[in-house]
C-alpha positions in Angstrom: 0.0 0.0 0.0 1.2 3.5 -0.8 2.8 4.9 2.4 1.3 8.4 1.9 -2.2 6.9 1.6 -1.7 4.7 4.6 -0.5 7.7 6.7 -3.6 9.6 5.5 -5.8 6.7 6.6 -4.1 6.6 10.0 -4.7 10.3 10.5 -8.3 9.8 9.5 -8.8 7.1 12.2 -7.1 9.3 14.8 -9.8 11.9 14.3 -12.4 11.9 11.6 -12.8 15.6 12.1 -9.3 16.3 10.9 -10.1 15.1 7.4 -11.9 18.4 6.7 -9.0 20.6 7.8 -6.2 21.7 5.5 -3.2 21.8 7.8 -3.1 22.9 11.4 -2.5 26.5 12.4 -0.9 27.5 15.6 -3.3 29.5 17.9 -1.8 29.8 21.4 -4.7 31.9 22.5 -7.1 29.0 22.2 -7.5 26.8 25.2 -9.7 24.0 26.5 -9.8 25.6 29.9 -13.0 27.0 31.4 -16.5 25.8 31.8 -18.0 23.5 29.1 -21.6 22.9 28.2 -23.3 19.6 28.8 -23.7 17.0 26.0 -27.0 15.3 25.4 -28.1 13.2 28.3 -28.4 9.4 28.2 -31.6 7.9 29.7 -31.0 5.7 32.7 -33.0 4.3 35.6 -30.0 4.1 37.9 -29.6 6.6 40.8 -27.1 9.3 39.8 -23.8 9.2 41.5 -22.4 12.2 43.4 -21.3 15.1 41.2 -17.7 14.5 40.1 -15.2 16.8 38.6 -12.0 16.1 36.8 -8.8 18.1 37.2 -6.4 17.8 34.4 -2.6 18.2 34.4 -0.1 18.0 31.6 2.6 15.6 32.6 6.1 16.1 31.2 7.3 13.4 28.8 10.5 12.8 26.8 10.9 14.5 23.4 13.6 12.3 22.0 13.7 13.6 18.4 14.1 17.3 17.7 12.1 16.8 14.5 9.1 15.9 16.6 7.1 12.9 17.8 3.6 11.8 18.4 1.9 9.4 20.9 -1.0 7.3 19.7 -1.6 4.6 22.3 -1.6 4.2 26.1 -2.2 1.5 28.6 -2.3 2.1 32.4 -1.7 -1.1 34.4 -1.3 0.4 37.9 -0.5 3.7 39.7 3.2 3.0 39.0 3.1 1.4 35.6 1.8 2.7 32.3 3.0 2.5 28.7 2.6 5.0 25.8 3.5 4.3 22.2 3.8 6.2 19.0 6.6 7.3 16.6 9.4 9.9 16.2 10.3 11.9 13.2 8.2 14.1 10.9 4.5 13.5 11.3 4.1 12.7 7.6 7.0 10.2 7.7 7.6 8.7 11.1 10.9 6.8 11.0 11.2 5.1 14.3 8.9 3.6 17.0 8.6 5.4 20.3 7.8 3.7 23.6 7.6 5.6 26.9 7.1 4.2 30.4 5.5 5.7 33.6 7.2 4.4 36.8 4.9 6.3 39.3 7.0 9.4 39.2 8.0 10.2 35.6 7.8 9.2 32.0 11.0 7.9 30.4 11.7 6.7 26.9 12.8 3.0 26.6 14.5 1.2 23.8 12.0 0.1 21.1 12.6 -2.1 18.0 11.9 -1.2 14.4 10.8 -3.5 11.7 11.6 -1.6 8.5 14.1 0.9 7.2 11.7 3.6 6.1 8.5 3.8 8.2 8.0 2.5 11.8 4.9 3.4 13.8 3.1 2.0 16.9 -0.6 2.9 17.2 -1.9 0.8 20.1 -0.7 -0.9 23.3 -2.2 -3.2 25.8 -0.6 -4.5 29.0 -1.8 -7.7 30.8 0.9 -7.8 33.5 4.1 -6.0 34.3 5.9 -8.7 32.3 3.5 -9.0 29.4 2.5 -6.2 27.1 1.9 -5.9 23.3 2.1 -2.9 20.9 1.0 -2.9 17.2 1.3 -0.6 14.2 3.0 -0.7 10.8 6.4 -0.8 9.2 7.9 -0.6 5.7 11.2 -0.5 3.9 10.0 1.5 1.0 7.5 -1.0 -0.4 4.2 -2.2 0.9 3.4 -1.4 4.5 3.3 -4.5 6.7 1.8 -5.0 10.2 4.2 -4.4 13.1 3.9 -6.2 16.5 6.3 -5.8 19.4 6.2 -7.6 22.8 7.4 -6.7 26.3 8.5 -9.6 28.5 9.5 -7.7 31.6 13.0 -7.0 30.4 12.9 -5.7 26.8 10.6 -4.9 23.9 11.3 -7.3 20.9 9.9 -7.8 17.5 7.2 -10.5 17.1 7.1 -12.4 13.8 4.0 -11.5 11.9 2.7 -13.3 8.7 3.3 -11.3 5.6 0.2 -9.7 4.3 -0.5 -9.6 0.6 -1.2 -6.2 -0.7 0.1 -4.5 2.5 -1.4 -4.2 5.9 -1.5 -2.2 9.1 -2.7 -2.7 12.7 -4.8 -0.2 14.8 -5.8 -2.1 17.9 -4.7 -4.8 20.3 -6.2 -6.7 23.2 -4.2 -9.0 25.5 -6.3 -11.6 27.3 -3.9 -14.3 28.3 -0.3 -15.2 27.5 -1.6 -17.5 24.8 -4.6 -15.3 23.7 -4.0 -11.9 22.1 -5.9 -10.2 19.3 -4.7 -7.5 16.9 -6.9 -5.8 14.4 -6.5 -3.6 11.3 -6.7 -3.9 7.6 -5.0 -5.4 4.6 -5.2 -4.4 0.9 -4.8 -1.3 -1.2 -6.7 1.6 0.4 -5.7 3.8 -2.6 -8.1 1.7 -4.7 -10.7 1.3 -2.0 -9.7 -2.3 -1.5 -8.8 -2.4 2.2 -10.3 -5.3 4.1 -10.7 -5.9 7.8 -7.9 -7.9 9.3 -7.7 -9.8 12.6 -4.6 -11.6 13.8 -4.5 -14.0 16.8 -1.6 -15.0 19.1 -1.8 -18.5 20.5 1.3 -18.4 22.6 3.5 -19.6 19.7 2.6 -17.7 16.5 0.4 -15.1 15.0 -2.2 -16.3 12.5 -4.9 -14.5 10.5 -8.5 -15.2 11.6 -11.4 -15.7 9.2 -13.6 -12.6 8.9 -16.7 -12.4 6.8 -17.9 -8.8 6.9 -19.1 -8.6 3.3 -17.9 -7.2 0.1 -16.4 -3.7 -0.2 -13.9 -1.7 1.8 -13.7 -2.4 5.5 -11.3 -1.9 8.4 -11.1 -2.7 12.1 -9.9 0.3 14.2 -10.1 -1.1 17.8 -10.6 -4.2 19.8 -11.5 -5.0 23.4 -12.2 -8.2 25.3 -14.3 -9.3 28.2 -12.9 -12.8 28.0 -11.5 -15.3 25.5 -15.1 -16.0 24.4 -16.3 -12.4 24.4 -14.2 -10.1 22.2 -15.5 -7.0 20.3 -13.9 -5.1 17.4 -15.2 -2.0 15.6 -14.4 0.0 12.5 -16.1 0.6 9.2 -17.6 -1.2 6.2 -18.1 1.0 3.2 -18.9 4.3 4.8 -20.9 3.0 7.7 -20.1 1.4 11.1 -18.8 -2.1 11.5 -19.0 -4.2 14.7 -17.8 -7.8 14.9 -17.9 -10.2 17.8 -15.8 -13.3 18.7 -17.6 -15.9 20.8 -14.6 -18.2 21.3 -15.1 -20.0 18.0 -15.7 -17.5 15.2 -16.2 -13.9 14.4 -19.6 -12.7 13.3 -21.0 -9.2 12.5 -23.2 -7.5 15.0 -26.1 -5.4 13.5 -25.7 -1.7 14.4 -27.3 1.5 13.2 -25.3 4.6 13.8 -24.1 7.6 11.8 -20.6 7.5 10.4 -17.9 5.1 11.3 -16.5 3.7 14.6 -13.0 4.0 15.9 -13.2 3.0 19.6 -14.6 0.2 21.7 -14.5 -0.7 25.4 -15.9 -4.0 26.6 -16.6 -3.5 30.3 -18.7 -6.6 30.8 -20.8 -9.2 28.9 -23.8 -6.9 28.8 -21.9 -3.6 28.9 -20.0 -2.6 25.8 -19.5 0.9 24.4 -18.3 2.0 21.0 -17.7 5.5 19.6 -16.7 7.5 16.6 -19.1 10.0 15.1 -21.7 8.7 17.7 -21.7 6.9 21.0 -23.5 3.5 21.1 -24.1 0.9 23.8 -24.5 -2.9 23.8 -26.9 -4.1 26.6 -26.4 -7.8 26.0 -28.9 -8.1 23.2 -28.7 -5.0 20.9 -26.8 -1.8 20.1 -28.5 1.5 20.7 -27.4 5.1 20.4 -26.6 6.2 24.0 -25.0 9.6 23.8 -24.1 12.6 21.5 -20.6 13.5 20.4 -20.1 17.2 20.3 -20.7 18.7 16.9 -17.5 18.7 14.8 -16.0 16.1 17.0 -14.9 12.5 16.7 -14.2 9.9 19.5 -11.0 8.0 19.1 -10.9 6.2 22.5 -13.2 4.9 25.2 -12.0 3.8 28.6 -13.4 3.1 32.0 -13.3 0.7 35.0 -17.1 0.6 34.9 -20.0 2.3 33.2 -20.3 4.9 35.9 -17.0 6.4 35.1 -16.5 6.1 31.3 -14.2 8.5 29.4 -14.4 9.4 25.7 -11.5 11.3 24.1 -10.7 12.5 20.6 -10.7 15.7 18.6 -13.0 18.5 17.5 -12.9 21.4 15.2 -12.8 24.7 17.0 -12.6 28.1 15.3 -10.6 26.8 12.4 -8.2 24.7 14.4 -8.2 21.4 16.2 -8.7 20.9 19.9 -9.0 17.9 22.1 -12.4 16.4 22.7 -13.2 15.0 26.2 -16.5 13.7 27.4 -17.4 11.7 30.6 -20.3 9.4 31.4 -21.3 9.2 35.1 -23.8 6.4 34.7 -26.6 8.8 33.8 -25.5 11.3 31.2 -22.5 12.3 29.1 -21.0 15.7 29.8 -18.2 17.7 28.2 -15.1 18.1 30.2 -12.5 20.8 30.0 -9.1 19.5 28.8 -5.6 20.1 29.9 -5.1 23.2 27.7 -1.8 23.4 25.8 -0.2 25.6 23.2 -1.2 25.1 19.6 -3.8 22.7 18.1 -4.0 19.4 20.0 -5.5 16.0 19.6 -6.0 13.2 22.1 -5.6 9.8 20.4 -6.0 7.3 23.2 -7.0 7.0 26.9 -6.6 4.4 29.5 -8.2 4.3 33.0 -6.0 3.2 35.9 -7.4 1.0 38.7 -7.8 4.1 40.9 -10.1 5.7 38.3 -7.7 8.3 37.0 -7.3 8.6 33.3 -4.1 8.8 31.3 -4.6 10.4 27.9 -2.0 10.7 25.1 -1.8 12.5 21.8 0.1 15.4 20.3 0.1 19.1 19.8 1.5 21.3 17.1 3.8 24.2 17.9 6.1 26.4 15.8 8.9 23.9 16.5 6.9 20.9 15.1 4.6 18.2 16.4 5.3 16.8 19.8 3.8 14.1 22.0 1.2 15.1 24.7 0.6 13.3 27.9 -2.1 14.4 30.4 -3.8 12.9 33.4 -7.2 13.5 34.9 -8.0 12.9 38.5 -11.6 12.8 39.5 -13.0 14.1 42.8 -16.7 13.6 43.8 -18.7 15.8 46.1 
């Protein structure tokens, strides 16, 4: 697949709203700080929880390449361990993978492997234990882009052998369930010709193999994956220009009927009957069907959903604001979705992923554009309830 087209596809998945913008302009006067209006409420019969507020802070993180870098995925395992992944180099041509680690006090860059000689990029990460984490993305040596998978064994990140994908391929999401049960999703085929097709790879403890997916004819892609268990795995993306949801029951993948506007780029499987997905809209699985269950702010797109339960769910992404791009943050308290003020940084900014720690705090990563270039952004939200 043409690398330029693949990078364009990646940026579209990060935030659909960015597709309509021609470049990013620096506007230091703009900020996410200050009061934000409420989003549309979601009907619920549950008793509302106490009023909770989130306080955001931007946490310093390494900037290893003067040409710039971006963070695209994050996984919070505990208060003293979190991973963030992305790439270094110019945003249109990332040359090397980037992995950063939180040790409870600071973020530091750690050694990360590269697969190809031209393009190397990590988009998503999932950590099962302190000695078992996976990150996925893409790599190339000037020809077709191929899936890239790296593994952390408690000592070092190393390349994991991936089957070659005919026509090129890329990975956008990963879910680690057990040492011998990991799913990675993305697409294969030529997106330039509209021939990309949904891809799911499975790790059985020894090797990665491609799973059978029957999503129908036409272009399709899986952008994210989340698992309740080995027999309850969800992945979302698009088929043609509409939403795509597929479910794995331990034996096979099947499509799950859904009606929602636009495409989907995020999923969080909290429980068997509690699954959320987002993109241009927010939808909810109640164990038997999908329904629209929240409104995304106009001009915005959700790129990540994360929560320890349905009463503290976060949605992050990007939105168009006065001709530039700003982070989008919404929070569900079990009753309704509300807009939250973000960390507020210089220049246009995007949040690409979020991960909720066991204590309920949220790590969010992305990037912001300043005159010196594009640089990774790490922010943390702590919630207090009255």
